[in-house]
N, C-alpha and C positions, 0 to 999 in steps of 0.2 A: 504494500500500500504506500503510495507516494505521500510524503509529508508536504502540506501546503504552507509550511512556515518558510523562513528565509532560505534561499538556496545555499546548499552546503559549500559550493565551490566559489561563492561570491562573498565579498565583504561589503558592508554598507558604505555608501558614499560619505567620505569624511566631511565634506563641505555641508552636505545635507544633515549629517549628525550634529554638526556645530549649530546649524540653523535651528533644529528642533530643541537643542539644549538652551538656546538663547531666547526662546519664546517665554512669555510670561507664564507663571505657574498655572493661572486659571485657564489658559489655552491648552497647556500640556495635559492637564487633568481631563480635558474633554476629548482628547485624541485617543482612539482605540488602537489596539495592537495591530489590527489589519490596516488601518490608515497609516500608522507610523511605518509599517513594513513597505507599503506601496511607495511612500515618500522616500525612504532610505534606499530602496533598491530600484528606484527610477521606473516603477511600474505606472500604469495609468492610475491617476489619482481619483479616488471616489468623490462624487459630488459633495458628500457630507464633509470631507476634509477640505475641499476647496471653499466651502461655505465658512468653515471655522477659521481658515487662514486668509480670507479675502482681504483683510486689512494689512496683511504682511506680504502678499505676493505681488509681483510686478509682471504683467503680461509681456511676452515677446512680440 
């Protein structure tokens, strides 16, 4: 059975890890493990995470 958690052969993006760590505590407490994983491993971000981070993200 395949594990849906973080890929075993990949490490989280260090820049994205720093971004998550720098967020205010009240935002970090709202982010689920699945949302954090998507952000850290550059997966498609769930709409729920985009909504939580809308004041912190800049669109390309």
